[in-house]
C-alpha positions in Angstrom: 159.5 -52.0 46.1 160.0 -55.1 48.3 161.8 -58.1 46.7 159.4 -60.9 46.0 162.2 -63.5 46.4 161.9 -63.3 50.2 158.9 -65.4 51.1 159.2 -64.6 54.9 158.7 -60.9 54.0 155.6 -61.6 52.0 154.3 -63.8 54.7 154.9 -61.0 57.2 153.1 -58.6 55.1 150.2 -61.1 54.8 150.0 -61.4 58.6 150.1 -57.6 58.9 147.3 -57.2 56.4 145.3 -59.9 58.2 145.8 -58.2 61.5 144.6 -54.8 60.1 141.5 -56.5 58.6 140.8 -58.2 61.9 141.1 -54.9 63.8 138.9 -53.2 61.3 136.3 -56.0 61.6 135.6 -55.4 65.3 132.2 -53.7 65.8 133.5 -51.1 68.3 130.0 -49.6 69.2 128.7 -53.1 70.0 131.9 -53.9 71.9 131.7 -50.7 74.0 128.0 -51.3 74.6 128.7 -54.9 75.8 131.4 -53.7 78.2 129.0 -51.0 79.5 126.2 -53.5 79.8 128.3 -55.9 81.8 129.7 -53.2 84.1 126.3 -51.7 84.7 124.7 -55.1 85.4 127.5 -56.0 87.8 126.9 -52.8 89.7 123.1 -53.1 89.7 122.9 -56.8 90.5 125.7 -57.0 93.0 125.0 -53.7 94.9 121.3 -54.1 94.6 121.3 -57.6 96.0 123.3 -56.5 99.1 121.4 -53.2 99.5 118.1 -55.2 99.7 119.6 -57.3 102.4 120.7 -54.3 104.3 117.3 -52.7 103.9 115.6 -55.6 105.5 118.0 -55.4 108.5 117.5 -51.6 108.8 113.7 -51.8 108.7 113.6 -54.8 111.0 115.8 -53.1 113.6 114.6 -49.5 113.6 111.1 -49.3 112.1 109.2 -52.4 113.0 108.7 -54.3 116.2 106.4 -57.1 115.0 107.6 -59.7 112.6 104.2 -59.7 110.8 104.7 -56.0 110.0 107.6 -56.6 107.6 107.0 -60.1 106.4 105.6 -58.8 103.1 108.6 -56.7 102.6 110.9 -59.6 103.4 109.1 -61.8 100.9 109.3 -59.1 98.2 113.1 -58.6 98.9 113.7 -62.4 98.6 111.7 -62.6 95.4 113.5 -59.6 93.9 116.8 -61.1 94.7 115.9 -64.1 92.7 114.9 -61.7 89.9 118.3 -60.1 90.1 119.9 -63.6 89.5 117.8 -64.0 86.4 118.6 -60.5 85.1 122.3 -61.1 85.4 122.1 -64.3 83.5 119.8 -62.9 80.8 121.9 -59.8 80.1 125.1 -61.8 80.1 123.7 -64.0 77.3 121.9 -61.2 75.5 125.1 -59.1 75.5 127.0 -62.0 73.8 124.2 -62.3 71.2 124.2 -58.6 70.4 128.0 -58.6 70.1 127.8 -61.6 67.7 125.1 -59.8 65.8 127.4 -56.7 65.6 130.2 -58.9 64.1 127.7 -60.4 61.7 126.3 -57.2 60.3 129.3 -54.9 60.4 130.3 -54.0 56.9 134.0 -54.2 57.7 133.5 -57.9 58.6 131.7 -58.6 55.3 134.4 -56.9 53.3 137.0 -59.0 55.1 135.5 -62.1 53.5 135.3 -60.6 50.1 131.9 -59.7 48.8 129.3 -58.2 51.1 127.0 -61.1 51.7 123.8 -61.0 53.7 120.7 -63.1 53.5 117.0 -62.2 54.1 117.2 -64.3 57.3 120.1 -62.2 58.5 118.3 -59.0 57.9 115.2 -60.4 59.6 117.4 -61.4 62.6 118.9 -57.9 62.8 115.4 -56.4 62.8 114.4 -58.8 65.6 117.3 -57.6 67.7 116.3 -54.0 67.1 112.7 -54.6 68.3 113.8 -56.7 71.3 116.4 -54.1 72.3 113.9 -51.3 71.9 111.4 -53.1 74.2 114.2 -53.9 76.7 115.3 -50.2 76.7 111.8 -49.0 77.7 111.5 -51.7 80.3 114.8 -50.9 81.8 113.9 -47.2 81.8 111.2 -48.1 84.2 113.7 -50.2 86.3 116.0 -47.2 86.3 113.2 -44.9 87.6 112.2 -47.6 90.2 115.8 -47.8 91.5 115.7 -44.1 92.3 113.0 -44.6 94.9 115.2 -46.0 97.7 117.9 -43.4 96.9 115.3 -40.7 97.2 114.1 -42.2 100.5 117.5 -42.5 102.1 118.5 -39.0 100.8 115.4 -37.5 102.5 116.3 -39.5 105.6 119.8 -38.1 105.6 118.5 -34.5 105.1 116.0 -35.0 107.9 118.8 -36.2 110.2 120.8 -33.1 109.2 117.9 -30.9 110.2 117.5 -32.7 113.5 121.2 -32.3 114.3 121.1 -28.5 113.5 118.0 -28.1 115.7 119.6 -30.1 118.5 122.6 -27.8 118.4 120.8 -24.5 118.3 117.9 -25.2 120.6 117.9 -26.6 124.1 114.4 -28.0 124.1 114.0 -31.5 122.8 110.4 -30.7 121.7 111.8 -28.5 118.9 113.0 -31.4 116.9 111.1 -34.4 118.3 108.3 -33.8 115.7 110.7 -34.3 112.8 110.1 -37.9 111.6 110.7 -40.3 108.7 107.8 -42.7 108.1 108.7 -45.9 106.3 105.0 -46.5 105.7 104.7 -43.6 103.4 107.1 -45.2 101.0 105.3 -48.6 101.0 108.0 -50.4 103.0 105.6 -51.2 105.8 101.8 -51.5 106.1 100.0 -48.6 107.6 99.2 -50.5 110.8 102.9 -51.2 111.5 104.2 -50.0 114.8 106.0 -47.7 115.2 106.6 -47.5 111.4 108.5 -44.2 111.9 111.5 -42.8 113.6 111.7 -39.3 115.1 114.1 -36.8 116.6 117.3 -37.9 118.2 116.4 -41.6 117.5 116.3 -40.8 113.8 119.6 -38.9 114.0 121.2 -41.9 115.8 120.1 -44.2 112.9 121.8 -41.9 110.4 125.0 -42.3 112.3 125.0 -46.1 112.0 127.2 -48.0 109.6 124.2 -49.9 108.3 122.6 -46.7 107.1 125.7 -45.4 105.2 126.4 -48.8 103.7 122.8 -49.1 102.5 122.8 -45.6 101.1 126.1 -46.1 99.2 124.9 -49.5 97.8 121.7 -48.0 96.5 123.5 -45.2 94.8 125.9 -47.7 93.1 122.9 -49.8 92.0 121.2 -46.7 90.6 124.4 -45.8 88.7 124.6 -49.3 87.4 121.0 -49.2 86.1 121.9 -45.9 84.4 125.0 -47.4 82.8 122.9 -50.4 81.6 120.3 -48.1 80.1 123.1 -46.2 78.3 124.4 -49.5 76.9 121.0 -50.5 75.6 120.6 -47.2 73.8 124.0 -47.7 72.3 123.1 -51.2 71.3 119.9 -49.8 69.7 121.9 -47.2 67.7 124.4 -49.8 66.5 121.9 -52.4 65.5 119.7 -49.8 63.7 122.7 -48.5 61.8 123.8 -52.0 60.8 120.3 -52.9 59.7 120.1 -49.7 57.6 123.4 -50.6 56.0 122.1 -54.1 55.1 118.9 -52.7 53.6 120.8 -50.1 51.6 123.2 -52.6 50.2 120.4 -55.0 49.6 118.6 -52.4 47.4 121.8 -51.8 45.5 121.9 -55.5 44.7 125.0 -56.2 46.9 124.0 -59.3 48.9 
């Protein structure tokens, strides 16, 4: 047994107990989800913004000759870049709110302050976060699927270039691979009356060897991965907030408020 006549030792034990309680009060699922959300949004917004800029340069240089052919795509890219700014700001604030909600509803935090206290307003707030996060998860699932489209396009383009290179090495006639093309109009990047709108044969293979193509491809892959990480964070948020709300309802029925 420790001697009680040494106040510094009692104070040290009090600080140790306080530290243990503070560590136990951290809502680790919400904290991990917040870190994942910030990392995913940093990848998605940063790489996505730069990838859109590189896409405009790529299409303007190799797939369209007339400015009017890609003016719609350029306007869409500019608009979506502003949307990316808004998404970054929104998820930064929403991550802070969800982390604060995790601290509020975690049972370890409530036990730190003595009795487990929660109000009807607090439970209603937790339910609101569950509904909003559920809606955001489904919306972001669509964003995740949408972000796969440019990756799919560039992957097909890379595979087509690989086919062209194989044919150019195995056959002497240029006609054997000149019919192999990638049409940007099929993916909605350009209108159907855009000229040329497509790239074929050795010209296509030359595009795939440019640094612009590889940089754009890597940026879209990183943005796609960032969207997936953000989606995982939203599902983790959903699990954490649902669990916390269930704990509040259970303890509320037990009369512990």
